[in-house]
N, C-alpha and C positions, 0 to 999 in steps of 0.2 A: 679772484677776491681772496685775499688773505683766510689762512684756513679759522682766525677767530677773527672774523670780520669787526671792523670798530664804526657803529651805530652813534650818527648823531643824529638825536631829532632836534626837526627843525618847527619853531613856534609849541617852543614847551608850557602850557597849559594846563588847565586837567589831563585829561587824552594823553600830551605826550608825557604827562611827567609820572601818569597810570602807569603806561605802559613801558614807556623807558626802565619805570623807577623796578618795575616788575622783571623785565628783561635782566637789568642791573644786576639782580638779586638772586636770578635764576645761573651766573657768571657771566653774562655778556658786557664784551667795554661797551661801554656807551658815554656820550657826551651829549648835553643839553643847551639849546641857544635859543634863548629865550629872553622874556623883558625881566629890566632891572627890579623888578617889585615882587616879581620872583623869586629869584638870585640873591635876593637881601631873606628873603623870607626861608628860606631852604637853607640859607649857611647861618641863621641865626637857633633854625627849630628840627635841621637837618630835613630827611625825605620818609614819612609817615605815611601807607600806603594797608586799605586791607578792604573785605570785600564783605557781602549780604550772607556768604556762608562763613564769615570768622576768621577767616587769612588773614591774618595782618605779621606786614614788617617793617623795621625799622631804619632808616641808611645812617649812619650819621655823615654831619655836614661833611666830613673830609676825607669820604669816600665820593662824592658828589660831584664831577666835572660838570659845574654849570657856568655859560659866557652868556653875553649881550653881544659878544662881537662874533660879526660874521666870517669872519677869519678861520674856527675852528671847523668849515665846511671844507677844508683841504683835505683835510683827514679822515674822511668821510670817507668806507667803501660801499657803505647802505646809508640815505639818505630817507628816515622816518619826517614825513610831512605831517604836519599837525595841525597846520591855521588854519583860521577862518577862508574858506569859501572866499570871501572879501579879500581876500589876501592873497591868492594862487600867482596875479604878475609879477607880485611886486615879491614872491619867494620863489619863484622863476628864475628873478635876474640875482637874486643875489649867490641861487645858485651856478650859476650862467658863471657868474664873476669870482666869485673861489673856491665851491668846490671843484674836483679831480675830475676830469672827462673820463667819459663807463662808469662811475661811483653807479650804485645801481637808486632810483628814487623809489621811495611807496607812496603814492596818497592814498593816508588815512581820513578823508574826509568826505563832508557830506555830499548828498547831489551824486549825480550822474558824467559831468563835463570837467572835472578838475585834470581826468587825465589826458583828456583830448589836450586840453588849454597847455598843460604841460609838455604832452609831445610837441608842440608847434613849437616852444621856446630851448625846448633841452631836446637837439636833435643826436647830438653827442653821448648825451645821458640814456639808461637803460628806464624807462618810465615804468609802470608798476602801479594799476589799479586796487587800492583794498577794499577795504570796508569795519567802521567798527560797528559791534550791532549794541553796544552796550551802552549805558549812563556812566560817566563822571560824575562826582560831587568833589568841590574842592570845598572842603569843609574849616582850612585857615590851622595856622599851625603848621603850613608846611601836609596838612593831611590831603590827601584823595582818597576818594571810597568810589568801591563800581560797586551800583545800587542796581544793576540787573543781569540778567543771565546772559550769555551769551559769548562766543569765541569767533578773533580775530578770523581774517579771510584775504587774504595777496590772490593775486595772480600765480599762475604755476612757473617756476623759471628756476635756473641755476641758484639765482642769489636766493630767491627764496628758500627751498627746499634747505639747503644749508644753515639759514636761521630760523626753519622750524625745528631743525634739528637741535639749533643752539641754545632754544628759548624754552625748550622743554613741556611741560607737561600743565605748567603753572597757569593761572590763571588773568593769565595774556597770553596765552599758546594760542601759535600758527598756523587756522588751518587751510589749505590750496585748492585755490579751482580754475577749471577750466573757461568757466564763461562769465565770466565778471560783467559784463553788459548786464545781464541778468540778475547776478544777486546787487548789482548797484540798485536795478529797480526795484528788485525786490525790498532789500534794505531802504527805497527809497518811501516806497509804500506804508512802511512802519514805522518812518521818521513823521508823515502827516499828521502825525496825532504831537507833533513838535509845538508846533502855532497853537493849537489848541490849550495842550500845557500852561504856554508862557499869554495867552489869550484871558486866562481863568486865575490865572494869579496863585495858584491851588499847587500843592503837590502831586507829581504821578501816580500817587496813588487817591489821594484826594480829589484828584478829577475826574480819572478812570473810575471813581468811584459813582458817581453820577452819570447816568444812562442817557442825559440830554446831553451830555461832553460827548462822551461812545458814539450817538447816531451823526453826529456833524463828524467826524472822524470817519465812520461807516460809510458816508456818503460821499465825502471826498477821497476812497480808495474807489468805490462804485466807479466812481465820475472816471480816476482814474484808470482801472483797468479796462473798463471800455477806451478807452482810447489807445491805450496801448494796445488791444487782441486786432484794432482799425490799423493801428502803425508795423502790426507784426514783430512786435516785442512780447516773448516770455521773460517775466522776472520769477527769478527765480525763490524757493522758499526760506527766510530767513526766519530761523524760530519753531515751533513747533505746529502753525496751522499754515496749510496751502495759502498761497495767496489768494482763490478763489473764493476759498470760506473766510477768509479772516475779515471781513465785515461783517460777515451774517456771525463771528462769534462774539464781535467790538460790539455792536448793536445788541448782542442778545439780555432780554431780561434782567436783572441785577442777580438774583440769586444763582442763575446759568453762569454770568460771567466770572463770577467770585468766584464760587466751586470747581469751576474746571479751567478755564486760561489763566485765571492768579495765581493758582495751584502746579500750573506747568510753568509760567513764565515769568520767575522771582523778581517780584521790586518791592526795595525797602522803602523806609518811609526817609530814607534822605535823599532819594532821587528826584531832582528835576531836570525839566528840558533845557539844553544848552540856550535855547533860543531865551527859555525865565531869565535865565542870566544874562544875557543881551541887556533886557528891558530892563534891569536889577539897577545895571553898570552905564546905560545908557548907551552902548554898541550899539551898530548897526548890526541888524541879523542877515543871516542865510536866508528869507526865507524867498528869495527870486532861485535860492539853487533849491527847493524843496518844493511845498504848494507851485512857486515858478515856473520850475519845470513844466509841469505838466501842463498848467495853462502854455507854455511854449512848445510842447510837443504840439498841444490840439492845435493853435491855429497853422502849426506844421502843413498837416494835412487834411484844412479846410473846419478846423471846429471847433467849438467855443468848452470852455472848462468853468462855468458859473459855479458851482462851489469851490475851486479851489482859488478862481477869482476874486472869490468875495472874500476868500481868507487872505489872502493875499492884499487886501487895500483895509482890509485892519490890521493887521501887523504896520502896514504901512504909514498909517494912521494913530499908533502907537509909536514908529518911531519918528516921527513928525510933531510929537509932542502932547499928540490925545492920552491923557493917562487915563483909565479906563479898567476893570480886571470886569471881565461877564460873566454873568449867573448862567447856569447851564440855559436854562428855560431861554434867557435873554436869546444865549449865540444861537442856541436851535431854532430860533425865531427869525432871525436876521438873517441867517447864513441856506435854511432850508424853507424857507417858505415860499413852494410855488416852484424847486428846482425837482427837478425828474428824477431826479439821485434818492428822494425823500418816497417817491412812488413805490419803486424798486421792492423795498422792504414794509411797506405802508404804515409808515411813522410819520 
């Protein structure tokens, strides 16, 4: 790999523009591959980045190498894959067709199975699993905002060690981990809130401020933890709360939740889940790669996952055109009434 690797962000949407832009601002050589609409937006406005701590940077339009043509992949030493999980197969085809064999491909995607999919298709590439713990909101006018805390994580390799050193300590700094399977499942537990947020129609802060929404999330995590235990998968701790305590913290009374968890897990008023963005523009969601992964794992070991299955069904209904924002009480009653996850906390 070159001393100063050329990074190509494949799927430069909200996360890709933020991470790639922050790395470019840190001095890395970055190209962006994405939709023409974003290319035109950045050509007109440049790329503006910000985070919940007040960090801000603006890259002028003439400093941004953005294209919609996949031939740019031939220049890549490292490919940062930030497409939706539903687009993984197509992205693998583009990489296989255009990229230099032996390039590193880091999957910064939701879910737990994308790296396996990529390895099956890209046998002559170094595929590395990654994880994005934070939310990025697209604000318009070429502006992208990191609204929650957390550091990027990827598997530990020669390529990622060099990359982490080049990226430095900024808001998109990269940390390395040995057990990426555990990291991916730990992140998925947190991402079980995505569907609840999208179904609520509220911001993350608005949704998390209502305990009945949090009870649904907590029950989905309890169910996932039970299934992971049977499957002998140990989820890693992502953020300040260990996985086994996470549902207790989330389902806590408002006073406890607001004065403990929200003090250590920063969320600002602009943050929404990526699934809420999918609903807003009528795009297929990643539900099969989030709650759907819990359902899939459960069935593989002869179990059922009724809480997560109910949430998957509601998201599928919304994808089919049933537009309805669920109130906190309404969602709790629909998803949790009669499910074992409720009895664990007595709610």
